C-alpha positions in Angstrom: 25.7 40.6 -14.7 22.7 39.4 -16.7 20.6 37.5 -14.3 18.0 35.1 -15.6 14.5 36.2 -14.6 11.3 34.3 -14.7 9.1 37.4 -15.1 8.1 39.2 -18.1 10.3 42.4 -18.5 8.9 45.7 -19.6 8.1 45.9 -23.3 8.1 42.0 -23.6 7.0 40.7 -26.9 3.3 39.8 -27.4 2.1 38.2 -30.6 -1.8 38.2 -30.8 -3.5 35.6 -33.0 -7.1 35.5 -34.1 -8.7 32.2 -32.9 -11.3 32.0 -35.8 -14.2 30.0 -34.0 -11.4 28.3 -31.8 -9.9 26.5 -34.9 -6.5 26.8 -33.4 -7.4 24.1 -30.6 -6.4 21.5 -33.1 -9.4 19.3 -32.2 -13.1 19.3 -31.9 -13.3 20.4 -28.2 -16.4 20.7 -26.4 -18.1 24.3 -26.5 -16.8 26.8 -24.0 -19.3 28.0 -21.6 -20.8 31.6 -21.8 -18.7 34.2 -19.9 -19.2 35.7 -16.4 -20.4 39.2 -16.6 -19.8 42.0 -14.0 -19.2 45.6 -14.1 -16.1 45.1 -12.0 -13.2 45.1 -14.4 -10.6 42.2 -14.7 -7.3 43.2 -13.1 -5.3 40.0 -13.4 -5.6 36.5 -14.7 -3.5 33.4 -14.2 -4.1 30.6 -16.6 -3.2 27.1 -15.5 -2.2 23.9 -17.2 -5.1 21.9 -15.6 -8.2 23.5 -17.4 -8.9 26.5 -15.1 -7.9 30.1 -14.8 -7.8 32.5 -11.9 -9.5 35.9 -12.2 -9.3 38.8 -10.0 -11.6 41.6 -10.5 -11.6 45.2 -8.8 -14.6 47.3 -7.8 -13.6 50.9 -6.8 -15.0 52.7 -3.7 -18.4 54.3 -3.7 -20.6 51.5 -5.5 -23.5 50.4 -3.5 -23.8 46.9 -4.9 -22.5 44.4 -7.2 -24.0 41.7 -9.2 -22.1 38.9 -11.0 -24.0 36.9 -13.7 -22.6 33.4 -13.9 -23.5 30.7 -16.4 -25.1 27.8 -14.9 -22.1 25.7 -16.3 -19.6 27.7 -14.2 -21.6 28.1 -11.0 -19.9 25.1 -9.2 -16.4 26.3 -9.8 -17.4 29.9 -9.0 -18.9 28.9 -5.7 -15.9 26.7 -4.8 -13.5 29.4 -5.3 -15.2 32.9 -4.9 -13.6 35.3 -2.6 -14.7 38.9 -2.0 -12.5 41.1 0.3 -12.4 44.7 1.3 -9.2 46.0 -0.4 -8.0 47.6 2.8 -9.5 45.9 5.8 -9.6 42.4 4.3 -13.2 41.9 5.5 -15.3 39.3 3.5 -18.5 40.2 1.9 -21.7 37.9 1.9 -23.2 36.8 -1.5 -26.8 35.9 -2.2 -28.1 34.1 -5.3 -31.3 32.4 -6.3 -31.5 28.7 -5.2 -33.8 27.7 -7.9 -35.0 28.8 -11.4 -31.9 30.5 -12.8 -32.8 33.0 -15.3 -31.9 31.9 -19.0 -29.1 29.6 -17.9 -27.6 32.2 -15.6 -27.4 32.7 -11.9 -27.3 36.4 -10.6 -25.0 36.5 -7.6 -25.5 39.8 -5.6 -23.1 41.2 -3.2 -24.7 43.7 -0.6 -21.9 46.4 -0.1 -21.6 48.6 3.0 -22.3 52.3 2.7 -18.5 52.9 3.0 -16.0 50.5 1.6 -12.5 50.8 0.4 -13.0 49.0 -3.0 -13.5 45.3 -3.4 -11.2 42.5 -4.8 -13.1 39.7 -6.3 -11.2 36.6 -7.1 -12.5 33.2 -8.4 -11.4 30.0 -10.5 -13.4 29.1 -13.5 -12.9 26.8 -16.5 -10.4 28.0 -19.2 -8.3 26.4 -21.9 -4.7 25.5 -20.7 -1.8 27.4 -21.6 0.8 26.0 -23.8 4.5 26.4 -23.6 7.0 26.7 -26.4 10.8 27.1 -26.1 13.9 28.2 -28.3 17.3 27.1 -27.4 20.2 28.9 -29.2 23.5 27.2 -28.6 26.8 29.1 -28.4 30.4 28.4 -27.8 31.9 26.8 -24.6 28.5 25.5 -23.1 26.8 28.9 -23.4 23.3 29.2 -24.7 20.3 31.4 -24.7 17.0 30.1 -23.6 13.7 31.7 -24.7 10.3 30.6 -23.4 6.9 31.6 -24.8 3.3 30.9 -23.5 0.4 30.5 -25.8 -2.7 31.8 -24.1 -6.2 31.6 -25.4 -8.8 34.1 -24.5 -12.2 32.3 -25.0 -13.7 34.0 -22.1 -16.3 36.0 -24.0 -14.8 39.4 -22.9 -11.9 41.4 -23.9 -8.8 41.3 -21.5 -8.0 45.1 -21.6 -4.9 46.2 -19.5 -4.8 43.1 -17.6 -1.7 41.4 -15.8 -1.4 38.0 -17.4 0.2 35.1 -15.6 0.7 31.4 -16.4 0.3 29.0 -13.5 2.1 25.7 -12.3 1.1 22.3 -13.4 1.2 21.3 -9.7 -2.1 23.1 -9.0 -5.0 20.5 -8.7 -8.5 21.1 -9.7 -11.7 19.2 -10.0 -15.5 19.6 -10.3 -17.7 19.6 -7.3 -21.6 20.1 -7.2 -22.2 23.1 -4.7 -25.1 24.7 -6.7 -27.6 21.9 -6.6 -29.9 21.5 -3.5 -29.0 18.4 -1.5 -32.0 16.9 0.4 -31.3 14.2 2.9 -33.7 11.2 3.1 -35.0 10.9 6.6 -36.6 8.0 8.3 -40.5 8.3 9.2 -41.4 7.5 12.7 -44.7 7.0 14.2 -46.0 7.1 17.8 -48.2 4.1 17.1 -51.6 6.1 17.3 -54.0 5.3 14.4 -56.2 8.2 15.0 -55.4 12.0 14.8 -57.4 15.1 15.5 -58.3 17.0 12.4 -57.1 20.5 12.4 -59.4 23.4 11.2 -59.3 24.2 7.7 -57.0 27.1 6.8 -55.2 28.8 3.8 -51.7 29.7 2.9 -50.3 31.7 0.1 -48.2 30.0 -2.6 -44.7 30.6 -2.1 -42.4 30.7 -5.1 -39.0 29.2 -4.2 -37.2 31.3 -6.8 -37.7 34.9 -7.7 -41.0 36.7 -7.5 -41.8 37.7 -11.0 -44.5 40.2 -12.2 -44.6 41.3 -15.7 -45.2 45.1 -15.9 -44.8 45.6 -19.7 -44.0 43.9 -23.0 -43.4 44.8 -26.6 -43.7 43.0 -29.8 -40.8 42.6 -32.3 -42.3 45.2 -34.6 -42.7 47.7 -31.7 -39.0 47.4 -30.9 -38.3 48.5 -34.4 -40.2 51.8 -33.8 -37.8 52.5 -30.9 -34.9 51.3 -33.0 -35.7 53.8 -35.7 -36.0 56.6 -33.1 -32.6 55.8 -31.6 -29.8 58.1 -32.7 -27.0 56.4 -34.9 -24.6 56.5 -32.0 -26.9 54.3 -30.0 -27.2 51.7 -32.7 -24.5 49.6 -31.2 -23.9 45.9 -31.4 -25.3 43.8 -28.5 -21.8 43.9 -26.8 -21.4 47.5 -27.3 -24.9 48.4 -26.1 -24.3 46.1 -23.0 -21.0 48.0 -22.4 -22.6 51.5 -22.5 -22.8 53.4 -19.4 -25.0 56.4 -19.8 -23.3 58.9 -17.4 -24.4 62.5 -16.7 -28.1 62.0 -16.7 -29.6 64.0 -13.9 -33.1 62.6 -13.9 -34.7 65.1 -16.3 -36.4 64.2 -19.7 -34.8 67.1 -21.6 -33.3 66.2 -24.8 -35.0 62.8 -25.2 -37.1 62.5 -28.2 -39.2 59.9 -30.1 -39.8 59.3 -33.7 -38.6 61.5 -36.6 -40.9 64.4 -35.6 -38.7 65.3 -32.7 -41.6 65.5 -30.1 -40.0 65.8 -26.8 -41.8 63.6 -24.2 -40.7 66.1 -21.4 -42.4 69.0 -22.8 -45.9 69.8 -22.0 -48.4 69.2 -24.6 -46.4 66.6 -26.6 -47.3 63.0 -26.4 -45.3 60.1 -27.8 -46.7 58.7 -31.1 -46.4 55.0 -30.9 -47.3 52.5 -28.3 -43.6 51.7 -27.6 -42.9 55.2 -26.9 -45.9 55.5 -24.6 -44.7 52.5 -22.8 -41.2 53.9 -22.2 -42.6 57.2 -20.9 -45.1 55.6 -18.6 -42.7 53.2 -17.2 -40.1 55.8 -16.7 -42.4 57.9 -14.6 -43.6 54.9 -12.7 -39.8 53.9 -11.7 -38.9 57.5 -10.7 -41.9 57.6 -8.3 -41.7 54.2 -6.9 -38.0 53.3 -6.9 -38.7 49.7 -7.8 -36.4 47.6 -9.8 -37.0 45.8 -13.1 -35.4 43.4 -15.4 -35.8 43.8 -19.3 -35.6 40.3 -21.0 -35.1 40.4 -24.7 -36.2 37.7 -27.2 -34.4 36.8 -30.6 -36.2 36.6 -33.9 -36.2 33.3 -36.0 -33.9 35.0 -38.6 -31.3 36.1 -36.0 -27.7 34.9 -36.6 -26.9 35.0 -32.9 -29.9 34.7 -30.7 -28.3 35.5 -27.4 -26.5 38.6 -28.8 -29.4 40.0 -30.7 -31.9 39.3 -27.9 -29.6 41.3 -25.7 -29.4 44.1 -28.3 -33.3 44.5 -28.1 -33.3 44.6 -24.3 -30.5 47.4 -24.3 -32.7 49.4 -26.8 -35.6 49.7 -24.1 -33.2 50.2 -21.3 -31.2 53.0 -22.8 -34.6 54.8 -23.6 -35.6 54.5 -19.9 -32.2 55.9 -18.9 -32.8 58.7 -21.4 -36.0 59.5 -19.7 -34.3 59.9 -16.3 -34.5 56.4 -14.6 -31.7 55.6 -12.3 -29.5 53.0 -13.9 -29.4 50.9 -10.7 -33.1 50.2 -11.2 -32.8 48.6 -14.5 -31.1 45.5 -15.8 -31.2 44.1 -19.3 -30.5 40.5 -20.4 -30.7 38.5 -23.6 -32.6 35.3 -23.1 -31.4 33.8 -26.3 -34.9 32.4 -26.7 -36.6 32.8 -30.0 -40.1 34.3 -30.5 -41.4 35.6 -33.6 -44.0 37.7 -32.0 -42.7 38.8 -28.5 -39.8 41.1 -28.5 -39.1 41.8 -24.9 -40.9 41.7 -21.5 -40.2 43.9 -18.4 -40.3 42.0 -15.1 -40.6 43.6 -11.7 -38.1 42.4 -9.2 -39.7 42.0 -5.8 -38.0 41.1 -2.6 -34.5 40.8 -4.3 -31.5 42.9 -4.5 -30.8 44.7 -7.7 -28.7 43.0 -10.4 -26.5 45.6 -11.9 -25.0 43.3 -14.7 -26.7 44.7 -17.6 -24.7 47.9 -17.8 -21.0 47.7 -18.4 -18.5 50.2 -19.1 -14.8 50.9 -19.3 -13.6 51.0 -15.8 -13.2 54.6 -14.6 -10.7 53.5 -11.9 -7.8 51.4 -12.9 -7.3 48.2 -11.2 -4.7 48.3 -8.5 -1.5 46.6 -9.5 -1.4 43.8 -7.0 0.2 40.3 -7.4 -2.6 37.8 -7.9 -3.1 35.1 -5.4 -1.8 31.6 -6.0 1.5 30.2 -7.2 2.4 31.2 -10.8 5.3 30.5 -13.1 5.5 33.9 -14.8 3.4 36.9 -14.3 3.6 39.9 -16.5 5.1 43.1 -15.0 2.9 45.3 -17.4 -0.7 45.1 -18.1 -1.6 43.9 -21.6 -4.6 43.5 -23.9 -5.9 40.3 -25.5 -9.2 40.7 -27.4 -11.9 38.0 -27.0 -11.7 35.1 -29.3 -7.8 35.8 -29.8 -4.7 34.1 -28.6 -1.5 35.6 -27.6 2.1 34.4 -27.6 3.7 36.0 -24.5 7.5 36.0 -23.8 7.9 34.5 -20.4 11.6 33.7 -20.3 14.8 35.1 -22.0 17.9 34.1 -20.1 21.4 32.8 -20.5 21.7 29.2 -19.9 24.3 26.4 -19.5 23.9 23.8 -22.6 26.3 21.0 -23.7 26.0 19.0 -26.8 26.0 15.3 -26.1 24.8 12.0 -27.4 21.8 10.5 -25.7 21.3 6.6 -26.1 17.6 5.7 -25.3 16.6 2.0 -26.1 13.7 1.9 -23.7 11.5 4.8 -24.8 8.8 4.3 -27.4 10.5 6.6 -29.8 13.9 5.6 -28.7 16.6 3.5 -30.7 18.4 0.4 -29.8 21.0 0.9 -32.4 22.1 4.6 -32.4 22.5 7.4 -30.0 20.7 10.7 -30.5 22.2 14.0 -30.8 21.0 15.8 -27.6 21.4 18.9 -25.5 22.1 18.7 -21.7 20.3 21.8 -20.4 20.3 23.4 -17.1 17.1 25.3 -16.2 18.5 28.8 -15.4 15.2 30.2 -13.9 13.7 29.7 -10.5 10.6 28.3 -11.9 9.6 24.8 -13.3 9.6 24.7 -17.1 6.5 22.9 -18.2 6.7 20.1 -20.8 6.7 21.5 -24.3 8.5 21.5 -27.6 12.2 22.9 -27.8 13.5 24.1 -31.0 17.3 24.0 -31.1 19.5 26.5 -33.1 23.3 27.0 -33.6 25.3 29.4 -35.7 22.1 30.8 -37.3 21.0 27.2 -38.3 18.2 24.9 -37.3 19.5 21.7 -35.7 16.2 20.0 -34.8 13.3 19.9 -32.3 12.7 18.0 -29.1 10.4 17.4 -26.3 11.2 16.9 -22.7 9.4 16.3 -19.4 9.0 19.3 -17.0 12.3 20.7 -15.9 12.5 21.7 -12.1 14.1 25.0 -11.1 17.9 24.7 -11.5 17.7 21.1 -12.6 19.3 19.5 -15.7 17.3 17.8 -18.6 18.4 16.1 -21.8 16.6 17.2 -25.0 17.1 14.8 -28.1 16.7 16.7 -31.2 18.4 14.9 -34.1 19.9 11.4 -35.1 23.0 11.5 -37.2 23.9 7.7 -36.6 27.6 8.7 -35.7 27.4 6.6 -32.5 26.5 2.9 -33.0 25.6 0.7 -30.0 25.6 -3.1 -30.0 24.0 -4.5 -26.9 24.5 -8.1 -25.6 22.5 -9.4 -22.6 23.5 -12.6 -20.8 22.7 -14.1 -17.3 24.0 -16.4 -14.6 23.2 -17.3 -10.9 25.2 -16.9 -7.7 24.5 -18.4 -4.3 24.3 -15.7 -1.6 23.4 -17.9 1.4 22.8 -21.4 2.5 19.4 -21.8 4.3 19.2 -25.6 4.9 21.0 -28.7 4.1 19.3 -32.2 4.2 20.9 -35.3 2.9 22.9 -33.4 0.2 20.1 -31.1 -0.9 20.9 -27.5 -0.2 18.4 -24.8 -0.2 20.0 -21.5 -1.0 19.3 -17.8 -1.4 20.7 -16.9 -4.7 21.2 -14.1 -7.0 20.0 -14.1 -10.5 22.4 -11.8 -12.3 21.6 -9.9 -15.5 24.6 -8.7 -17.5 24.3 -6.0 -20.3 27.4 -5.3 -22.3 27.3 -2.4 -24.8 29.8 -2.0 -27.3 29.6 1.8 -28.2 31.5 2.7 -31.5 32.2 6.4 -32.3 32.2 6.8 -36.0 32.6 10.5 -36.0 35.5 12.7 -36.2 35.5 14.2 -32.5 35.4 12.6 -29.2 31.7 11.9 -28.2 30.2 12.1 -24.7 27.3 9.6 -24.6 24.7 9.2 -21.8 23.3 5.8 -21.8 19.8 5.4 -20.4 19.4 2.1 -18.8 16.3 0.8 -16.9 16.9 -1.8 -14.3 14.7 -4.9 -14.9 11.7 -5.3 -12.5 12.6 -6.6 -9.1 16.2 -6.2 -9.8 18.9 -4.0 -8.1 22.0 -2.4 -9.7 25.2 -4.2 -8.7 28.1 -2.3 -7.1 30.1 -0.6 -10.1 33.8 -0.7 -10.5 35.8 2.4 -10.0 36.2 2.7 -13.8 32.4 3.4 -14.0 30.9 6.8 -13.0 28.1 6.8 -10.5 25.0 7.1 -12.8 22.5 9.8 -12.7 18.7 9.2 -12.7 16.1 10.1 -15.3 12.4 9.2 -15.1 13.0 5.9 -13.1 16.1 5.0 -15.2 19.8 5.3 -14.8 22.1 7.5 -16.9 25.7 6.3 -17.4 28.2 8.7 -18.8 30.7 7.4 -21.3 33.4 8.9 -23.4 34.3 7.5 -26.8 37.3 8.7 -28.7 36.9 9.3 -32.5 36.9 6.1 -34.4 37.1 3.7 -31.3 34.8 1.3 -29.5 34.4 1.4 -25.8 32.4 -1.2 -23.6 30.1 -0.6 -20.9 29.2 -3.4 -18.7 26.1 -3.1 -16.3 25.2 -5.8 -14.0 21.9 -6.1 -12.0 20.5 -8.8 -9.8 17.4 -10.2 -8.1 17.3 -12.5 -5.1 15.8 -16.0 -5.9 15.5 -19.3 -3.9 17.2 -22.3 -5.4 17.7 -26.0 -4.5 21.2 -27.4 -5.2 21.8 -31.0 -5.3 25.6 -31.8 -4.0 25.7 -35.1 -5.7 25.3 -33.3 -9.2 28.0 -31.7 -11.1 26.1 -28.4 -11.3 25.5 -28.4 -7.6 29.1 -29.0 -6.7 30.2 -26.3 -9.2 27.8 -23.7 -7.7 28.9 -24.5 -4.1 32.5 -24.4 -5.1 32.1 -20.9 -6.5 30.2 -19.9 -3.4 32.9 -21.2 -1.0 35.5 -19.0 -2.6 33.8 -15.7 -1.0 31.4 -17.1 1.7 31.8 -16.5 5.3 30.8 -19.7 7.0 31.3 -21.7 10.2 34.8 -23.1 9.9 33.6 -26.6 10.4 30.8 -26.4 7.9 33.1 -24.8 5.4 35.7 -27.5 5.9 32.9 -30.2 5.5 31.8 -28.6 2.3 35.4 -28.2 1.0 35.9 -32.0 1.7 32.7 -32.9 -0.1 33.7 -30.7 -3.1 37.2 -32.3 -3.0 35.8 -35.8 -2.7 33.3 -35.1 -5.6 36.2 -33.8 -7.7 38.2 -36.7 -7.1 35.3 -39.1 -7.7 34.7 -37.2 -10.9 38.3 -37.7 -11.9 38.3 -41.4 -11.0 35.2 -41.8 -13.1 37.0 -40.1 -16.0 40.1 -42.3 -15.6 37.7 -45.5 -15.5 36.1 -44.3 -18.6 39.5 -43.9 -20.3 40.7 -47.3 -19.1 37.5 -48.9 -20.3 38.2 -47.5 -23.7 41.8 -48.7 -23.7 40.7 -52.2 -22.7 38.3 -52.2 -25.6 41.1 -51.2 -27.9 43.4 -54.0 -26.5 40.6 -56.7 -27.1 40.0 -55.5 -30.6 43.7 -55.8 -31.3 43.9 -59.3 -29.8 41.1 -60.4 -32.0 42.8 -59.1 -35.1 46.1 -60.8 -34.2 44.3 -64.2 -33.6 42.7 -64.0 -37.1 46.0 -63.1 -38.7 47.7 -66.2 -36.9 45.1 -68.6 -38.2 45.7 -67.3 -41.7 49.5 -67.6 -41.4 49.3 -71.2 -40.4 48.3 -72.1 -43.9 51.2 -70.5 -45.5 54.6 -72.5 -45.6 56.7 -69.3 -45.4 54.9 -67.5 -42.8 56.6 -69.1 -39.8 58.8 -66.0 -39.2 55.9 -63.5 -39.1 53.8 -66.0 -37.1 56.3 -66.0 -34.4 56.4 -62.2 -34.4 52.6 -61.8 -34.4 52.6 -64.4 -31.5 54.9 -62.4 -29.4 52.8 -59.1 -29.9 49.7 -60.9 -29.1 51.1 -62.2 -25.9 52.3 -58.7 -25.0 48.9 -57.2 -25.6 47.1 -59.9 -23.7 49.3 -59.2 -20.7 48.4 -55.5 -21.0 44.7 -56.5 -21.3 44.8 -58.5 -18.1 46.6 -55.8 -16.3 44.2 -53.2 -17.4 41.2 -55.4 -16.5 42.5 -55.9 -13.0 43.2 -52.3 -12.6 39.8 -51.3 -13.9 38.2 -53.7 -11.3 40.3 -52.0 -8.6 39.2 -48.5 -9.8 35.6 -49.5 -9.9 35.7 -50.8 -6.4 37.5 -47.5 -5.4 34.8 -45.5 -7.1 32.1 -47.5 -5.3 33.9 -46.7 -2.1 34.1 -43.1 -2.8 30.5 -43.0 -3.8 29.5 -44.5 -0.5 31.8 -42.2 1.5 30.3 -39.2 -0.3 26.8 -40.4 0.3 27.7 -40.9 4.0 29.4 -37.5 4.2 26.3 -35.9 2.5 23.9 -37.7 5.0 25.9 -36.5 7.9 26.1 -32.8 6.7 23.9 -30.4 8.5 23.5 -26.6 8.4 24.4 -25.3 11.8 25.1 -21.5 12.5 26.0 -21.0 8.9 24.8 -17.5 8.9 27.4 -14.9 10.0 24.8 -13.1 12.2 24.2 -16.4 13.9 28.0 -17.0 14.4 28.4 -13.5 16.0 25.4 -14.1 18.2 26.7 -17.5 19.4 30.0 -16.1 20.0 28.7 -13.1 22.2 26.5 -15.7 24.1 29.6 -17.8 24.9 31.4 -14.7 26.3 28.6 -13.9 28.6 
């Protein structure tokens, strides 16, 4: 059985990419601070998405002291997270560093080591570019798929990551800046005893105390004099600044044998031979002094105006002088070399005595003679490489972090609410289940099937074993036509006063979606619907599946056969307070709908039903009066027409027969008119009576125990 694993397998694919002055960042980012230097090699690194990385270094047993040189920009993060533990006992180690006057933008952090220790594990968190995820999803048959995950890691730390275990960390880790390096002085109130006269103390003196390091310059060389040493240096020693800094001259036993100056090959360790130049003389004299006194020094190199990289070239000059001291038998622990990066056309370097300060061994670095122990780095990580790997400085690497079988279903995804969504069509999408035990961070997904590229999508972080939708194409096969309407429904009667009812109502919002599948196969569509603010989703009927949730919205699953249209109706409501006038048609209609499903006090319900019935009767009577009034108008018009016709016929000698017929019709219509007029008067009287009765009923109507909870409480009280 092929189990998905969230860690790198042995032999995982690594693609290394040169950054080229950090051009791959895609924007003009602020400069990366200089690196943290230490002779303790890096053992493991976890890069996080929040702009920091976790570093773990290992110092083998036998070392007497350790110094880490930290750029001033990184000191706060360093102090906030630094942990130094004995690898076996777990005991912590103290750290000392200068409070003021950091050297050349760096702070030397010195760890005093016990005579016998079991190796140290140094861990800290510092600023680093976030890693970037990228995914490949290859779709197969019957919902099977292969999910591949890659992490793009950028090494801008300023040092090579050689044989280091690389991990990528969770986005849930929080990080922030906090000032721990600055000295915080508290303003205190000045108090006085009230005395205006004080006794004067005797005059005394005190030495000037320097709050930073005590510095005493013991030697210096001009730029031209360093050239004399450079010419005398063997070609194997003419390294770049980084290589010179990384050399560890092992095997020196404190003798001067084999060290030579200049082209004449005069050995400074042989009797009768003296160095030829001032630079050579300075090296020999200082070497003898350091061997006899045991004091410690720091060589500070300076750059020339024409140097391309002042920091690197100034360090190169300091290392030339340091290497010559080591060749003349000086203990490496007594000498430190730094590049100040300062430009000086005349002075090439200066040698400063370190008084009252532990030695800083940062200047000499070498490849670790002891391999860092293979331990899991601290902190929660997504994926950690099972084998060490190498990423050169100023390079990036694409590291395979996931290659697992997954479950993926091709569906349609209708999203009308996102900025890049569509209100008319559903997207082609993949419903993917995360097969790993780790959260997949937000990143681009490239979707393939049957050897073809289908599209690209982007999704929010996917929790372990959770399901996500990844839209990747828009083929317009599924057309959606939305229709939104609204209505109000009374939920509860609050008060009734003289026919005015205060109610708690529901404002219902109805969304009807007509979904047309214009494709050749049945389509499964997931409709994303966000409930309006302050609204609640109404109870859905049995024909609608319970929706899922996605980023605060509901997902409704709909199946649409090929060539057919299906409807999805979604209702949501929000409570509102409304005033209803029982004397109006709209108010009676709303109360009538409410009474069909409401649970009320029987007496109140009967009263309301009577009022609704009376209002209905009155409305019907008013409609009949209107109809009868219109009929009376027709009768009167006809009578007037017949009267004109009769007057005309009297002038005609042969119109007697027609005149008699019209006279009879006029008499008949007059009788109907009189009957209708009397009936209209009676109906208007009846309407007035019903209106008064309705007004009286409304005036007498009160709300008492209309709430079901109040009814239940009253019934319980009566039983007691």
